[in-house]
A tleap script that builds the chain and sets N, CA, C and O, in Angstrom:
source leaprc.protein.ff14SB
mol = sequence {
  NMET ASN GLU PRO ASP THR ILE GLN LYS ILE
  PHE ASP LEU LYS THR ILE ALA VAL VAL GLY
  MET SER PRO LYS PRO GLU ARG PRO SER HIE
  TYR VAL SER MET TYR MET LYS GLU ASN GLY
  TYR THR ILE ILE PRO VAL ASN PRO GLY HIE
  ASN GLU ILE ALA GLY MET LYS CYS TYR PRO
  SER LEU SER ASP ILE PRO HIE PRO VAL ASP
  ILE VAL ASP VAL PHE ARG ARG PRO GLU TYR
  VAL PRO PRO ILE THR GLU ALA THR ILE ASN
  ILE GLY ALA LYS ALA LEU TRP LEU GLN ASP
  GLY VAL ILE ASN GLU GLU ALA ALA GLN LEU
  ALA GLU LYS ALA GLY LEU MET VAL VAL MET
  ASN ASP CYS MET LEU ARG GLN HIE ARG LYS
  SER CPHE
}
set mol.1.N position { 0.786 -1.139 0.022 }
set mol.1.CA position { -0.033 -0.035 0.021 }
set mol.1.C position { 0.854 1.284 0.036 }
set mol.1.O position { 1.829 1.393 0.780 }
set mol.2.N position { 0.459 2.240 -0.811 }
set mol.2.CA position { 1.167 3.487 -0.919 }
set mol.2.C position { 2.634 3.449 -1.438 }
set mol.2.O position { 3.400 4.400 -1.276 }
set mol.3.N position { 2.965 2.352 -2.041 }
set mol.3.CA position { 4.349 2.214 -2.470 }
set mol.3.C position { 4.440 2.987 -3.822 }
set mol.3.O position { 3.472 3.119 -4.572 }
set mol.4.N position { 5.616 3.459 -4.058 }
set mol.4.CA position { 5.796 4.346 -5.248 }
set mol.4.C position { 5.353 3.583 -6.561 }
set mol.4.O position { 4.611 4.104 -7.394 }
set mol.5.N position { 5.856 2.338 -6.672 }
set mol.5.CA position { 5.582 1.576 -7.936 }
set mol.5.C position { 4.012 1.304 -7.989 }
set mol.5.O position { 3.491 1.226 -9.102 }
set mol.6.N position { 3.279 1.164 -6.916 }
set mol.6.CA position { 1.819 1.086 -6.939 }
set mol.6.C position { 1.208 2.302 -7.514 }
set mol.6.O position { 0.346 2.234 -8.391 }
set mol.7.N position { 1.680 3.497 -6.991 }
set mol.7.CA position { 1.153 4.748 -7.335 }
set mol.7.C position { 1.371 4.864 -8.855 }
set mol.7.O position { 0.439 5.211 -9.581 }
set mol.8.N position { 2.558 4.584 -9.331 }
set mol.8.CA position { 2.912 4.675 -10.727 }
set mol.8.C position { 1.989 3.824 -11.529 }
set mol.8.O position { 1.482 4.294 -12.547 }
set mol.9.N position { 1.729 2.583 -11.138 }
set mol.9.CA position { 0.825 1.750 -11.914 }
set mol.9.C position { -0.549 2.247 -11.927 }
set mol.9.O position { -1.236 2.102 -12.939 }
set mol.10.N position { -1.010 2.833 -10.858 }
set mol.10.CA position { -2.339 3.484 -10.794 }
set mol.10.C position { -2.438 4.566 -11.846 }
set mol.10.O position { -3.412 4.661 -12.593 }
set mol.11.N position { -1.427 5.356 -11.879 }
set mol.11.CA position { -1.345 6.470 -12.875 }
set mol.11.C position { -1.330 6.123 -14.298 }
set mol.11.O position { -1.596 6.942 -15.178 }
set mol.12.N position { -1.007 4.867 -14.522 }
set mol.12.CA position { -1.050 4.287 -15.939 }
set mol.12.C position { -2.490 3.970 -16.347 }
set mol.12.O position { -2.764 3.798 -17.535 }
set mol.13.N position { -3.440 3.888 -15.357 }
set mol.13.CA position { -4.922 3.639 -15.532 }
set mol.13.C position { -5.439 4.986 -16.040 }
set mol.13.O position { -4.772 6.009 -15.879 }
set mol.14.N position { -6.556 4.987 -16.616 }
set mol.14.CA position { -7.095 6.265 -17.174 }
set mol.14.C position { -8.611 6.651 -16.743 }
set mol.14.O position { -9.066 7.755 -17.041 }
set mol.15.N position { -9.315 5.766 -16.083 }
set mol.15.CA position { -10.687 6.051 -15.890 }
set mol.15.C position { -10.909 6.102 -14.371 }
set mol.15.O position { -10.747 5.095 -13.682 }
set mol.16.N position { -11.293 7.316 -13.842 }
set mol.16.CA position { -11.420 7.478 -12.375 }
set mol.16.C position { -12.861 7.859 -12.067 }
set mol.16.O position { -13.416 8.813 -12.614 }
set mol.17.N position { -13.459 7.048 -11.137 }
set mol.17.CA position { -14.715 7.396 -10.530 }
set mol.17.C position { -14.384 8.072 -9.243 }
set mol.17.O position { -13.617 7.550 -8.434 }
set mol.18.N position { -14.961 9.238 -9.042 }
set mol.18.CA position { -14.676 10.107 -7.957 }
set mol.18.C position { -15.849 10.114 -6.970 }
set mol.18.O position { -16.795 10.877 -7.165 }
set mol.19.N position { -15.813 9.248 -5.864 }
set mol.19.CA position { -16.876 9.181 -4.919 }
set mol.19.C position { -16.847 10.387 -3.950 }
set mol.19.O position { -15.856 10.594 -3.250 }
set mol.20.N position { -17.944 11.182 -3.915 }
set mol.20.CA position { -18.021 12.309 -3.153 }
set mol.20.C position { -17.625 13.579 -3.842 }
set mol.20.O position { -17.385 14.609 -3.212 }
set mol.21.N position { -17.561 13.490 -5.126 }
set mol.21.CA position { -17.132 14.780 -5.922 }
set mol.21.C position { -18.162 15.826 -5.631 }
set mol.21.O position { -19.373 15.602 -5.634 }
set mol.22.N position { -17.568 17.060 -5.364 }
set mol.22.CA position { -18.504 18.138 -5.137 }
set mol.22.C position { -18.607 19.087 -6.381 }
set mol.22.O position { -17.677 19.141 -7.186 }
set mol.23.N position { -19.656 19.777 -6.520 }
set mol.23.CA position { -19.879 20.734 -7.569 }
set mol.23.C position { -19.133 22.053 -7.273 }
set mol.23.O position { -18.956 22.883 -8.165 }
set mol.24.N position { -18.691 22.241 -5.984 }
set mol.24.CA position { -18.111 23.409 -5.546 }
set mol.24.C position { -16.551 23.517 -5.937 }
set mol.24.O position { -15.749 22.720 -5.449 }
set mol.25.N position { -16.185 24.427 -6.745 }
set mol.25.CA position { -14.770 24.443 -7.164 }
set mol.25.C position { -13.708 24.603 -6.115 }
set mol.25.O position { -12.541 24.312 -6.378 }
set mol.26.N position { -14.077 25.064 -4.910 }
set mol.26.CA position { -13.124 25.243 -3.886 }
set mol.26.C position { -12.905 23.964 -3.050 }
set mol.26.O position { -11.983 23.867 -2.240 }
set mol.27.N position { -13.804 22.989 -3.291 }
set mol.27.CA position { -13.568 21.751 -2.543 }
set mol.27.C position { -12.561 20.809 -3.257 }
set mol.27.O position { -12.562 20.620 -4.473 }
set mol.28.N position { -11.677 20.222 -2.350 }
set mol.28.CA position { -10.580 19.294 -2.920 }
set mol.28.C position { -11.147 18.212 -3.818 }
set mol.28.O position { -10.443 17.790 -4.735 }
set mol.29.N position { -12.408 17.715 -3.619 }
set mol.29.CA position { -12.872 16.618 -4.470 }
set mol.29.C position { -13.115 17.179 -5.871 }
set mol.29.O position { -13.095 16.404 -6.828 }
set mol.30.N position { -13.343 18.492 -6.044 }
set mol.30.CA position { -13.688 19.132 -7.276 }
set mol.30.C position { -12.381 19.423 -7.894 }
set mol.30.O position { -12.141 18.974 -9.014 }
set mol.31.N position { -11.484 20.165 -7.234 }
set mol.31.CA position { -10.228 20.576 -7.952 }
set mol.31.C position { -9.252 19.526 -8.172 }
set mol.31.O position { -8.483 19.628 -9.129 }
set mol.32.N position { -9.197 18.519 -7.385 }
set mol.32.CA position { -8.397 17.365 -7.583 }
set mol.32.C position { -8.910 16.708 -8.941 }
set mol.32.O position { -8.142 16.484 -9.877 }
set mol.33.N position { -10.163 16.441 -8.969 }
set mol.33.CA position { -10.780 15.810 -10.118 }
set mol.33.C position { -10.461 16.524 -11.451 }
set mol.33.O position { -10.045 15.933 -12.447 }
set mol.34.N position { -10.691 17.826 -11.374 }
set mol.34.CA position { -10.401 18.696 -12.630 }
set mol.34.C position { -8.957 18.700 -12.976 }
set mol.34.O position { -8.617 18.706 -14.159 }
set mol.35.N position { -8.110 18.697 -12.033 }
set mol.35.CA position { -6.751 18.532 -12.360 }
set mol.35.C position { -6.428 17.234 -13.044 }
set mol.35.O position { -5.650 17.224 -13.998 }
set mol.36.N position { -6.993 16.145 -12.596 }
set mol.36.CA position { -6.741 14.857 -13.236 }
set mol.36.C position { -7.358 14.811 -14.549 }
set mol.36.O position { -6.825 14.162 -15.449 }
set mol.37.N position { -8.539 15.508 -14.745 }
set mol.37.CA position { -9.157 15.523 -16.146 }
set mol.37.C position { -8.173 16.297 -16.994 }
set mol.37.O position { -7.819 15.829 -18.077 }
set mol.38.N position { -7.723 17.432 -16.567 }
set mol.38.CA position { -6.865 18.141 -17.479 }
set mol.38.C position { -5.584 17.488 -17.821 }
set mol.38.O position { -4.915 17.864 -18.784 }
set mol.39.N position { -5.227 16.505 -17.036 }
set mol.39.CA position { -4.019 15.674 -17.293 }
set mol.39.C position { -4.402 14.350 -18.040 }
set mol.39.O position { -3.625 13.397 -17.984 }
set mol.40.N position { -5.512 14.269 -18.698 }
set mol.40.CA position { -5.739 13.085 -19.611 }
set mol.40.C position { -6.582 11.925 -18.994 }
set mol.40.O position { -6.748 10.868 -19.603 }
set mol.41.N position { -7.100 12.167 -17.771 }
set mol.41.CA position { -7.911 11.115 -17.193 }
set mol.41.C position { -9.374 11.358 -17.463 }
set mol.41.O position { -9.826 12.492 -17.618 }
set mol.42.N position { -10.124 10.226 -17.517 }
set mol.42.CA position { -11.572 10.321 -17.713 }
set mol.42.C position { -12.196 10.346 -16.282 }
set mol.42.O position { -12.003 9.395 -15.525 }
set mol.43.N position { -12.917 11.388 -15.916 }
set mol.43.CA position { -13.428 11.505 -14.636 }
set mol.43.C position { -15.007 11.201 -14.606 }
set mol.43.O position { -15.780 11.717 -15.413 }
set mol.44.N position { -15.368 10.401 -13.696 }
set mol.44.CA position { -16.787 10.082 -13.507 }
set mol.44.C position { -17.246 10.385 -12.139 }
set mol.44.O position { -16.939 9.668 -11.187 }
set mol.45.N position { -18.039 11.525 -12.023 }
set mol.45.CA position { -18.435 12.020 -10.669 }
set mol.45.C position { -19.469 10.990 -10.112 }
set mol.45.O position { -20.298 10.485 -10.869 }
set mol.46.N position { -19.418 10.687 -8.807 }
set mol.46.CA position { -20.233 9.817 -8.164 }
set mol.46.C position { -20.787 10.586 -6.788 }
set mol.46.O position { -20.097 10.700 -5.775 }
set mol.47.N position { -22.048 11.055 -6.913 }
set mol.47.CA position { -22.617 11.816 -5.742 }
set mol.47.C position { -24.118 11.739 -5.974 }
set mol.47.O position { -24.639 12.273 -6.953 }
set mol.48.N position { -24.813 11.055 -5.042 }
set mol.48.CA position { -26.347 10.957 -5.336 }
set mol.48.C position { -27.090 12.237 -5.292 }
set mol.48.O position { -28.273 12.272 -5.633 }
set mol.49.N position { -26.445 13.309 -4.882 }
set mol.49.CA position { -27.160 14.615 -4.762 }
set mol.49.C position { -27.246 15.388 -6.150 }
set mol.49.O position { -27.970 16.376 -6.275 }
set mol.50.N position { -26.488 14.898 -7.156 }
set mol.50.CA position { -26.373 15.660 -8.410 }
set mol.50.C position { -26.512 14.689 -9.634 }
set mol.50.O position { -26.164 13.508 -9.630 }
set mol.51.N position { -27.058 15.347 -10.646 }
set mol.51.CA position { -27.176 14.685 -11.978 }
set mol.51.C position { -25.940 14.940 -12.863 }
set mol.51.O position { -25.573 14.125 -13.710 }
set mol.52.N position { -25.297 16.144 -12.620 }
set mol.52.CA position { -24.187 16.615 -13.383 }
set mol.52.C position { -23.287 17.376 -12.551 }
set mol.52.O position { -23.756 18.171 -11.737 }
set mol.53.N position { -21.957 17.205 -12.680 }
set mol.53.CA position { -20.960 18.074 -11.993 }
set mol.53.C position { -20.018 18.530 -13.015 }
set mol.53.O position { -19.505 17.685 -13.749 }
set mol.54.N position { -19.731 19.766 -13.149 }
set mol.54.CA position { -18.705 20.381 -14.087 }
set mol.54.C position { -18.892 19.794 -15.549 }
set mol.54.O position { -17.936 19.416 -16.226 }
set mol.55.N position { -20.157 19.752 -15.956 }
set mol.55.CA position { -20.583 19.318 -17.268 }
set mol.55.C position { -20.419 17.795 -17.450 }
set mol.55.O position { -20.581 17.321 -18.574 }
set mol.56.N position { -20.120 17.036 -16.447 }
set mol.56.CA position { -19.981 15.547 -16.609 }
set mol.56.C position { -21.198 14.946 -15.974 }
set mol.56.O position { -21.693 15.447 -14.964 }
set mol.57.N position { -21.696 13.852 -16.569 }
set mol.57.CA position { -22.804 13.059 -15.978 }
set mol.57.C position { -22.335 12.574 -14.602 }
set mol.57.O position { -21.207 12.103 -14.457 }
set mol.58.N position { -23.210 12.691 -13.590 }
set mol.58.CA position { -22.847 12.302 -12.320 }
set mol.58.C position { -23.774 10.999 -11.966 }
set mol.58.O position { -24.942 10.960 -12.355 }
set mol.59.N position { -23.249 10.040 -11.283 }
set mol.59.CA position { -23.960 8.827 -10.981 }
set mol.59.C position { -24.254 8.859 -9.498 }
set mol.59.O position { -23.506 9.479 -8.743 }
set mol.60.N position { -25.385 8.172 -9.027 }
set mol.60.CA position { -25.680 8.075 -7.659 }
set mol.60.C position { -24.757 7.093 -6.856 }
set mol.60.O position { -24.488 7.284 -5.670 }
set mol.61.N position { -24.310 6.070 -7.555 }
set mol.61.CA position { -23.423 5.112 -6.857 }
set mol.61.C position { -22.508 4.444 -7.916 }
set mol.61.O position { -22.758 4.522 -9.119 }
set mol.62.N position { -21.510 3.829 -7.446 }
set mol.62.CA position { -20.544 3.149 -8.414 }
set mol.62.C position { -21.284 2.065 -9.304 }
set mol.62.O position { -20.991 1.860 -10.481 }
set mol.63.N position { -22.275 1.395 -8.609 }
set mol.63.CA position { -22.982 0.284 -9.359 }
set mol.63.C position { -23.784 0.860 -10.522 }
set mol.63.O position { -24.217 0.125 -11.409 }
set mol.64.N position { -23.983 2.210 -10.512 }
set mol.64.CA position { -24.985 2.760 -11.481 }
set mol.64.C position { -24.043 3.173 -12.808 }
set mol.64.O position { -24.605 3.468 -13.863 }
set mol.65.N position { -22.749 3.179 -12.712 }
set mol.65.CA position { -21.878 3.593 -13.759 }
set mol.65.C position { -21.953 2.398 -14.815 }
set mol.65.O position { -21.679 1.245 -14.480 }
set mol.66.N position { -22.321 2.727 -16.051 }
set mol.66.CA position { -22.627 1.649 -17.098 }
set mol.66.C position { -21.353 1.192 -17.816 }
set mol.66.O position { -21.474 0.358 -18.714 }
set mol.67.N position { -20.133 1.671 -17.495 }
set mol.67.CA position { -18.957 1.276 -18.228 }
set mol.67.C position { -17.829 0.994 -17.236 }
set mol.67.O position { -17.973 1.271 -16.045 }
set mol.68.N position { -16.684 0.434 -17.724 }
set mol.68.CA position { -15.610 0.106 -16.800 }
set mol.68.C position { -15.024 1.295 -16.097 }
set mol.68.O position { -15.055 2.422 -16.592 }
set mol.69.N position { -14.461 1.005 -14.869 }
set mol.69.CA position { -13.873 2.030 -14.085 }
set mol.69.C position { -12.569 1.330 -13.637 }
set mol.69.O position { -12.557 0.179 -13.199 }
set mol.70.N position { -11.453 2.122 -13.779 }
set mol.70.CA position { -10.147 1.614 -13.418 }
set mol.70.C position { -9.844 1.941 -11.969 }
set mol.70.O position { -9.389 1.064 -11.234 }
set mol.71.N position { -10.082 3.192 -11.522 }
set mol.71.CA position { -9.693 3.638 -10.226 }
set mol.71.C position { -10.918 4.300 -9.487 }
set mol.71.O position { -11.632 5.116 -10.069 }
set mol.72.N position { -11.128 3.924 -8.209 }
set mol.72.CA position { -12.149 4.590 -7.463 }
set mol.72.C position { -11.358 5.544 -6.399 }
set mol.72.O position { -10.637 5.116 -5.497 }
set mol.73.N position { -11.609 6.824 -6.657 }
set mol.73.CA position { -10.960 7.821 -5.737 }
set mol.73.C position { -12.060 8.318 -4.731 }
set mol.73.O position { -13.144 8.786 -5.079 }
set mol.74.N position { -11.618 8.146 -3.394 }
set mol.74.CA position { -12.748 8.398 -2.392 }
set mol.74.C position { -12.521 9.640 -1.635 }
set mol.74.O position { -11.455 9.815 -1.044 }
set mol.75.N position { -13.478 10.521 -1.623 }
set mol.75.CA position { -13.513 11.730 -0.837 }
set mol.75.C position { -14.742 11.622 0.114 }
set mol.75.O position { -15.657 12.445 0.086 }
set mol.76.N position { -14.707 10.617 0.908 }
set mol.76.CA position { -15.757 10.458 2.008 }
set mol.76.C position { -15.126 10.158 3.222 }
set mol.76.O position { -13.943 9.819 3.197 }
set mol.77.N position { -15.827 10.243 4.440 }
set mol.77.CA position { -15.297 10.071 5.711 }
set mol.77.C position { -14.999 8.634 5.899 }
set mol.77.O position { -15.713 7.799 5.343 }
set mol.78.N position { -13.972 8.273 6.660 }
set mol.78.CA position { -13.493 6.829 6.833 }
set mol.78.C position { -14.621 5.839 7.130 }
set mol.78.O position { -14.591 4.723 6.611 }
set mol.79.N position { -15.617 6.209 7.949 }
set mol.79.CA position { -16.712 5.269 8.331 }
set mol.79.C position { -17.587 4.806 7.023 }
set mol.79.O position { -18.246 3.767 7.023 }
set mol.80.N position { -17.514 5.676 5.945 }
set mol.80.CA position { -18.256 5.352 4.799 }
set mol.80.C position { -17.534 4.429 3.753 }
set mol.80.O position { -18.115 4.021 2.747 }
set mol.81.N position { -16.271 4.135 4.045 }
set mol.81.CA position { -15.375 3.568 3.053 }
set mol.81.C position { -15.693 2.020 2.889 }
set mol.81.O position { -15.581 1.527 1.766 }
set mol.82.N position { -16.086 1.232 3.969 }
set mol.82.CA position { -16.274 -0.215 3.639 }
set mol.82.C position { -17.299 -0.475 2.602 }
set mol.82.O position { -16.964 -1.239 1.696 }
set mol.83.N position { -18.507 0.039 2.578 }
set mol.83.CA position { -19.400 -0.269 1.444 }
set mol.83.C position { -18.856 0.242 0.163 }
set mol.83.O position { -19.072 -0.373 -0.881 }
set mol.84.N position { -18.104 1.426 0.194 }
set mol.84.CA position { -17.597 1.941 -1.104 }
set mol.84.C position { -16.631 0.899 -1.685 }
set mol.84.O position { -16.652 0.593 -2.878 }
set mol.85.N position { -15.729 0.332 -0.735 }
set mol.85.CA position { -14.750 -0.721 -1.128 }
set mol.85.C position { -15.368 -1.916 -1.698 }
set mol.85.O position { -14.886 -2.459 -2.692 }
set mol.86.N position { -16.524 -2.392 -1.046 }
set mol.86.CA position { -17.125 -3.529 -1.544 }
set mol.86.C position { -17.665 -3.307 -3.044 }
set mol.86.O position { -17.568 -4.152 -3.934 }
set mol.87.N position { -18.261 -2.010 -3.182 }
set mol.87.CA position { -18.795 -1.677 -4.524 }
set mol.87.C position { -17.603 -1.565 -5.535 }
set mol.87.O position { -17.773 -1.851 -6.720 }
set mol.88.N position { -16.435 -1.157 -5.066 }
set mol.88.CA position { -15.235 -1.012 -5.930 }
set mol.88.C position { -14.898 -2.349 -6.473 }
set mol.88.O position { -14.661 -2.560 -7.662 }
set mol.89.N position { -14.889 -3.299 -5.473 }
set mol.89.CA position { -14.511 -4.810 -5.848 }
set mol.89.C position { -15.630 -5.315 -6.818 }
set mol.89.O position { -15.311 -5.946 -7.825 }
set mol.90.N position { -16.875 -5.058 -6.540 }
set mol.90.CA position { -17.994 -5.585 -7.335 }
set mol.90.C position { -18.011 -5.125 -8.766 }
set mol.90.O position { -18.451 -5.849 -9.659 }
set mol.91.N position { -17.468 -3.758 -9.015 }
set mol.91.CA position { -17.575 -3.360 -10.417 }
set mol.91.C position { -16.379 -3.674 -11.153 }
set mol.91.O position { -16.292 -3.356 -12.339 }
set mol.92.N position { -15.393 -4.307 -10.514 }
set mol.92.CA position { -14.101 -4.768 -11.215 }
set mol.92.C position { -13.129 -3.718 -11.387 }
set mol.92.O position { -12.362 -3.736 -12.350 }
set mol.93.N position { -13.107 -2.703 -10.424 }
set mol.93.CA position { -12.038 -1.693 -10.618 }
set mol.93.C position { -10.772 -2.274 -10.207 }
set mol.93.O position { -10.770 -3.268 -9.481 }
set mol.94.N position { -9.655 -1.717 -10.626 }
set mol.94.CA position { -8.318 -2.121 -10.407 }
set mol.94.C position { -7.610 -1.480 -9.159 }
set mol.94.O position { -6.644 -2.013 -8.613 }
set mol.95.N position { -8.126 -0.380 -8.782 }
set mol.95.CA position { -7.419 0.413 -7.748 }
set mol.95.C position { -8.435 1.223 -6.857 }
set mol.95.O position { -9.462 1.720 -7.321 }
set mol.96.N position { -8.087 1.305 -5.635 }
set mol.96.CA position { -8.842 2.133 -4.645 }
set mol.96.C position { -7.932 3.184 -4.097 }
set mol.96.O position { -6.917 2.877 -3.473 }
set mol.97.N position { -8.303 4.488 -4.336 }
set mol.97.CA position { -7.470 5.574 -3.734 }
set mol.97.C position { -8.243 6.270 -2.645 }
set mol.97.O position { -9.330 6.784 -2.908 }
set mol.98.N position { -7.717 6.309 -1.406 }
set mol.98.CA position { -8.362 6.983 -0.330 }
set mol.98.C position { -7.666 8.339 -0.125 }
set mol.98.O position { -6.477 8.314 0.191 }
set mol.99.N position { -8.242 9.434 -0.263 }
set mol.99.CA position { -7.618 10.682 -0.198 }
set mol.99.C position { -7.114 11.053 1.240 }
set mol.99.O position { -7.326 10.357 2.233 }
set mol.100.N position { -6.416 12.242 1.229 }
set mol.100.CA position { -5.918 12.712 2.565 }
set mol.100.C position { -6.932 12.648 3.664 }
set mol.100.O position { -8.050 13.140 3.507 }
set mol.101.N position { -6.583 12.073 4.736 }
set mol.101.CA position { -7.489 11.951 5.948 }
set mol.101.C position { -8.538 10.823 5.909 }
set mol.101.O position { -9.297 10.633 6.860 }
set mol.102.N position { -8.562 10.104 4.821 }
set mol.102.CA position { -9.429 8.964 4.651 }
set mol.102.C position { -8.716 7.749 4.988 }
set mol.102.O position { -8.048 7.179 4.125 }
set mol.103.N position { -8.808 7.281 6.237 }
set mol.103.CA position { -7.980 6.129 6.748 }
set mol.103.C position { -8.990 4.996 7.256 }
set mol.103.O position { -9.692 5.203 8.246 }
set mol.104.N position { -9.038 3.867 6.589 }
set mol.104.CA position { -9.860 2.745 7.001 }
set mol.104.C position { -9.024 1.453 6.664 }
set mol.104.O position { -9.044 0.919 5.555 }
set mol.105.N position { -8.306 1.019 7.713 }
set mol.105.CA position { -7.481 -0.127 7.441 }
set mol.105.C position { -8.215 -1.386 7.013 }
set mol.105.O position { -7.765 -2.101 6.118 }
set mol.106.N position { -9.406 -1.669 7.686 }
set mol.106.CA position { -10.178 -2.796 7.363 }
set mol.106.C position { -10.548 -2.714 5.796 }
set mol.106.O position { -10.414 -3.702 5.074 }
set mol.107.N position { -10.987 -1.568 5.349 }
set mol.107.CA position { -11.386 -1.469 3.909 }
set mol.107.C position { -10.168 -1.692 2.948 }
set mol.107.O position { -10.265 -2.382 1.933 }
set mol.108.N position { -9.085 -1.101 3.313 }
set mol.108.CA position { -7.837 -1.192 2.577 }
set mol.108.C position { -7.441 -2.682 2.529 }
set mol.108.O position { -7.118 -3.191 1.456 }
set mol.109.N position { -7.460 -3.353 3.624 }
set mol.109.CA position { -7.113 -4.827 3.642 }
set mol.109.C position { -8.091 -5.586 2.792 }
set mol.109.O position { -7.666 -6.520 2.112 }
set mol.110.N position { -9.318 -5.278 2.772 }
set mol.110.CA position { -10.393 -5.938 2.001 }
set mol.110.C position { -9.935 -5.799 0.517 }
set mol.110.O position { -9.869 -6.800 -0.197 }
set mol.111.N position { -9.613 -4.527 0.043 }
set mol.111.CA position { -9.454 -4.216 -1.301 }
set mol.111.C position { -8.128 -4.943 -1.711 }
set mol.111.O position { -8.093 -5.550 -2.782 }
set mol.112.N position { -7.060 -4.896 -0.905 }
set mol.112.CA position { -5.906 -5.619 -1.262 }
set mol.112.C position { -6.038 -7.117 -1.395 }
set mol.112.O position { -5.424 -7.766 -2.241 }
set mol.113.N position { -6.902 -7.646 -0.482 }
set mol.113.CA position { -7.150 -9.141 -0.514 }
set mol.113.C position { -7.859 -9.471 -1.767 }
set mol.113.O position { -7.650 -10.577 -2.266 }
set mol.114.N position { -8.691 -8.625 -2.348 }
set mol.114.CA position { -9.385 -8.771 -3.543 }
set mol.114.C position { -8.541 -8.487 -4.755 }
set mol.114.O position { -9.034 -8.586 -5.878 }
set mol.115.N position { -7.216 -8.117 -4.560 }
set mol.115.CA position { -6.413 -7.902 -5.709 }
set mol.115.C position { -6.232 -6.555 -6.123 }
set mol.115.O position { -5.502 -6.338 -7.090 }
set mol.116.N position { -6.845 -5.531 -5.474 }
set mol.116.CA position { -6.789 -4.163 -5.915 }
set mol.116.C position { -5.464 -3.564 -5.388 }
set mol.116.O position { -4.889 -3.937 -4.365 }
set mol.117.N position { -5.040 -2.542 -6.263 }
set mol.117.CA position { -3.972 -1.658 -5.802 }
set mol.117.C position { -4.573 -0.620 -4.735 }
set mol.117.O position { -5.711 -0.189 -4.924 }
set mol.118.N position { -3.900 -0.248 -3.721 }
set mol.118.CA position { -4.519 0.631 -2.765 }
set mol.118.C position { -3.495 1.681 -2.310 }
set mol.118.O position { -2.323 1.435 -2.026 }
set mol.119.N position { -4.130 2.969 -2.277 }
set mol.119.CA position { -3.353 4.067 -1.727 }
set mol.119.C position { -4.363 4.621 -0.698 }
set mol.119.O position { -5.561 4.764 -0.943 }
set mol.120.N position { -3.747 4.930 0.514 }
set mol.120.CA position { -4.634 5.394 1.587 }
set mol.120.C position { -3.964 6.635 2.183 }
set mol.120.O position { -2.740 6.691 2.308 }
set mol.121.N position { -4.849 7.707 2.580 }
set mol.121.CA position { -4.380 8.876 3.179 }
set mol.121.C position { -3.321 9.639 2.402 }
set mol.121.O position { -2.269 10.059 2.884 }
set mol.122.N position { -3.710 9.764 1.175 }
set mol.122.CA position { -2.740 10.547 0.261 }
set mol.122.C position { -3.548 11.221 -0.764 }
set mol.122.O position { -4.683 10.827 -1.032 }
set mol.123.N position { -2.973 12.269 -1.372 }
set mol.123.CA position { -3.679 13.093 -2.378 }
set mol.123.C position { -3.161 12.759 -3.711 }
set mol.123.O position { -1.967 12.882 -3.986 }
set mol.124.N position { -4.136 12.293 -4.625 }
set mol.124.CA position { -3.858 12.013 -5.925 }
set mol.124.C position { -3.233 13.133 -6.811 }
set mol.124.O position { -2.404 12.835 -7.671 }
set mol.125.N position { -3.634 14.440 -6.604 }
set mol.125.CA position { -2.997 15.521 -7.328 }
set mol.125.C position { -1.626 15.696 -6.858 }
set mol.125.O position { -0.735 15.827 -7.697 }
set mol.126.N position { -1.349 15.713 -5.582 }
set mol.126.CA position { -0.012 15.928 -5.078 }
set mol.126.C position { 0.916 14.726 -5.602 }
set mol.126.O position { 2.018 14.964 -6.095 }
set mol.127.N position { 0.472 13.578 -5.485 }
set mol.127.CA position { 1.375 12.388 -6.097 }
set mol.127.C position { 1.530 12.497 -7.554 }
set mol.127.O position { 2.589 12.169 -8.089 }
set mol.128.N position { 0.524 12.942 -8.225 }
set mol.128.CA position { 0.578 13.086 -9.734 }
set mol.128.C position { 1.672 14.171 -10.054 }
set mol.128.O position { 2.543 13.950 -10.894 }
set mol.129.N position { 1.597 15.319 -9.374 }
set mol.129.CA position { 2.578 16.338 -9.676 }
set mol.129.C position { 3.977 15.930 -9.300 }
set mol.129.O position { 4.952 16.332 -9.936 }
set mol.130.N position { 4.069 15.113 -8.240 }
set mol.130.CA position { 5.389 14.636 -7.902 }
set mol.130.C position { 5.962 13.652 -8.892 }
set mol.130.O position { 7.173 13.612 -9.114 }
set mol.131.N position { 5.099 12.864 -9.483 }
set mol.131.CA position { 5.501 11.905 -10.452 }
set mol.131.C position { 5.724 12.492 -11.881 }
set mol.131.O position { 6.526 11.957 -12.647 }
set mol.132.N position { 5.035 13.554 -12.217 }
set mol.132.CA position { 5.070 13.991 -13.573 }
set mol.132.C position { 5.475 15.441 -13.495 }
set mol.132.O position { 5.593 16.105 -14.524 }
savepdb mol mol.pdb
quit
């Protein structure tokens, strides 16, 4: 978990479902997602309170996304992560990324046991800038 080679492999993937993406530009879930989009990634917002965010179709849950997802990037409190992790596994994603402050060891272990690459308590934007 959080190994540099794991992070690099995750960045080779291109489709990111962002759980908890906010429509507010000042929120990390929004500006991190937009940064990744500007750097060639396909962003899929996941937020049950919205139909669209930043001009992109927004889905109420991971299971509602009708096409493959490579990475699930989570901007939710740690107590909400276990069911998100189960959904991540169920949709066949390859990686689970838990943003800064999102720490849930049980969920991370569940994802790793299912064969997913996992990053926990780290910022995708910061790591991407460091790598590229």
